[in-house]
C-alpha positions as CSV (number, residue, x, y, z in Angstrom):
1,X,-16.7,-14.0,57.7
2,X,-15.5,-10.8,55.9
3,X,-16.3,-11.1,52.2
4,X,-15.0,-7.7,51.4
5,X,-11.3,-8.4,52.1
6,X,-11.0,-11.4,49.8
7,X,-13.0,-9.8,47.0
8,X,-10.9,-6.7,47.1
9,X,-7.8,-8.8,47.1
10,X,-9.0,-10.8,44.1
11,X,-10.0,-7.7,42.1
12,X,-6.8,-5.9,43.2
13,X,-4.8,-8.8,41.8
14,X,-6.7,-8.8,38.5
15,X,-6.2,-5.1,37.8
16,X,-2.5,-5.4,37.0
17,X,-3.4,-8.4,34.8
18,X,-6.0,-6.4,33.0
19,X,-3.6,-3.5,32.5
20,X,-1.0,-5.9,31.1
21,X,-3.5,-7.5,28.8
22,X,-4.8,-4.1,27.6
23,X,-1.2,-3.0,26.9
24,X,-0.5,-6.3,25.0
25,X,-3.6,-5.8,22.8
26,X,-2.8,-2.2,22.1
27,X,0.8,-3.2,21.1
28,X,-0.5,-6.0,18.9
29,X,-3.0,-3.8,17.1
30,X,-0.4,-1.1,16.5
31,X,2.2,-3.7,15.3
32,X,-0.3,-5.2,12.9
33,X,-1.4,-1.9,11.4
34,X,-0.5,-1.5,7.8
35,X,2.8,0.3,7.6
36,X,1.7,3.1,5.2
37,X,-1.0,4.1,7.8
38,X,1.9,5.8,9.6
39,X,2.6,7.9,6.5
40,X,1.1,11.2,5.5
41,X,-0.9,11.8,2.3
42,X,0.9,13.7,-0.4
43,X,-1.8,13.9,-3.1
44,X,-4.7,12.1,-4.7
45,X,-6.6,11.9,-8.0
46,X,-8.5,9.6,-10.2
47,X,-7.6,7.6,-13.3
48,X,-10.1,7.6,-16.1
49,X,-10.1,5.7,-19.4
50,X,-12.2,7.4,-22.0
51,X,-15.3,8.3,-20.0
52,X,-14.9,5.4,-17.4
53,X,-13.4,6.0,-14.0
54,X,-10.9,3.2,-13.3
55,X,-9.7,4.0,-9.8
56,X,-8.9,6.7,-7.2
57,X,-5.2,6.9,-6.2
58,X,-3.5,8.4,-3.2
59,X,0.2,8.8,-2.6
60,X,1.7,8.7,0.9
61,X,5.2,9.6,2.2
62,X,6.8,10.1,5.6
63,X,7.0,13.9,5.2
64,X,3.8,14.4,3.3
65,X,5.8,15.6,0.3
66,X,6.9,13.8,-2.8
67,X,10.6,13.2,-2.8
68,X,11.7,10.8,-5.6
69,X,13.5,7.7,-4.4
70,X,13.1,8.6,-0.7
71,X,11.2,5.8,1.1
72,X,9.0,4.8,2.7
73,X,6.3,5.7,0.2
74,X,3.0,4.1,-0.7
75,X,0.3,4.4,-3.3
76,X,-3.2,3.1,-2.7
77,X,-5.6,2.4,-5.6
78,X,-9.3,2.1,-4.9
79,X,-11.0,0.5,-7.9
80,X,-14.2,1.9,-9.3
81,X,-14.9,-1.1,-11.5
82,X,-14.0,-4.8,-12.0
83,X,-10.7,-5.5,-13.8
84,X,-9.4,-9.0,-14.4
85,X,-6.0,-9.9,-13.1
86,X,-4.8,-10.7,-16.6
87,X,-5.8,-7.2,-17.7
88,X,-4.0,-5.6,-14.7
89,X,-0.9,-7.6,-15.5
90,X,-1.0,-6.7,-19.2
91,X,-1.4,-3.0,-18.5
92,X,1.4,-3.1,-16.0
93,X,3.7,-4.9,-18.5
94,X,2.8,-2.3,-21.1
95,X,3.6,0.6,-18.8
96,X,6.8,-0.8,-17.5
97,X,8.0,-1.4,-21.1
98,X,6.8,2.0,-22.3
99,X,8.7,3.7,-19.4
100,X,11.8,1.6,-20.2
101,X,11.9,0.1,-16.7
102,X,14.4,-2.7,-16.3
103,X,15.3,-5.0,-19.2
104,X,13.0,-7.5,-20.8
105,X,14.1,-10.3,-18.6
106,X,13.6,-8.3,-15.4
107,X,10.1,-7.2,-16.5
108,X,9.2,-10.8,-17.3
109,X,10.5,-11.9,-13.8
110,X,8.6,-9.2,-12.1
111,X,5.4,-10.1,-13.9
112,X,5.8,-13.8,-13.1
113,X,6.1,-12.8,-9.4
114,X,3.0,-10.6,-9.6
115,X,1.0,-13.3,-11.3
116,X,1.5,-15.5,-8.3
117,X,-0.5,-13.3,-6.0
118,X,-2.3,-10.4,-7.7
119,X,-6.1,-10.9,-7.6
120,X,-8.9,-9.8,-9.9
121,X,-10.3,-6.5,-8.7
122,X,-13.9,-5.3,-8.3
123,X,-15.5,-2.0,-7.5
124,X,-14.5,-0.8,-4.0
125,X,-11.4,-3.1,-3.8
126,X,-8.3,-1.5,-2.5
127,X,-4.7,-2.4,-3.5
128,X,-1.8,-0.6,-1.8
129,X,1.9,-0.8,-2.8
130,X,4.1,0.1,0.1
131,X,7.9,0.7,-0.5
132,X,9.8,0.3,2.8
133,X,12.9,2.2,3.8
134,X,15.2,-0.4,2.1
135,X,13.3,-0.2,-1.2
136,X,11.4,-3.5,-1.0
137,X,7.9,-3.3,-2.4
138,X,5.0,-4.9,-0.5
139,X,1.5,-5.2,-1.9
140,X,-1.5,-5.1,0.5
141,X,-5.0,-6.1,-0.4
142,X,-7.7,-4.5,1.8
143,X,-5.1,-3.7,4.4
144,X,-3.8,-7.4,4.5
145,X,-0.4,-8.4,3.2
146,X,-0.6,-9.8,-0.3
147,X,2.9,-10.3,-1.5
148,X,6.4,-8.8,-1.7
149,X,8.9,-8.1,-4.5
150,X,12.1,-7.2,-2.7
151,X,13.8,-5.8,-5.8
152,X,14.3,-2.0,-5.3
153,X,14.4,-1.6,-9.1
154,X,10.9,-3.0,-9.3
155,X,9.7,-0.6,-6.6
156,X,11.0,2.5,-8.4
157,X,9.7,1.2,-11.7
158,X,6.2,0.4,-10.4
159,X,5.8,3.8,-8.7
160,X,7.0,5.4,-11.9
161,X,3.8,4.2,-13.6
162,X,2.1,7.0,-11.7
163,X,4.9,9.4,-10.7
164,X,7.3,9.6,-13.7
165,X,7.4,12.8,-15.7
166,X,6.4,10.8,-18.7
167,X,3.5,8.9,-17.0
168,X,0.4,8.0,-19.0
169,X,-1.6,10.7,-17.2
170,X,0.5,13.8,-16.3
171,X,-2.4,15.6,-14.6
172,X,-2.8,12.6,-12.2
173,X,1.0,12.6,-11.6
174,X,0.9,16.3,-10.6
175,X,-2.0,15.7,-8.3
176,X,-0.4,12.7,-6.7
177,X,2.9,14.6,-6.2
178,X,0.9,17.4,-4.5
179,X,1.7,19.9,-7.3
180,X,-1.9,20.9,-8.0
């Protein structure tokens, strides 16, 4: 009995199967990668309040340059301390109003949508806001989808918190835009 021939035949038949499985896994991993991971960093900096560091921020774009209103773009916040969801929502509401983003009803609707999925954050937590090519905004929590606000006006307004000329921290804005 010749054991070599059947064994070679069996393994020879499995090789194409293994190749196909490897290709499927590689495709699945690539497809499930967070979309901003295909973008290039533009700039980074940190946000402080008084003498407390709140978070590190990094801005990403397709070209690696900041071009207002050209998407996709993403901003990632890596928190340095715990902040309750209610405090995040309040600060966001205050900044959107201060910047004159949307009208009162729009801001209220946006905040209601955020309330449905934003978490409390702790030191080391990472929240990413990714704006796709159509202007829809997608929140990611530790590289996993968290929620979407499809309104392009919200996307522009939310990014303006960090990127507007009249942002709360102009030095951080310049660093994120790659101007420092």
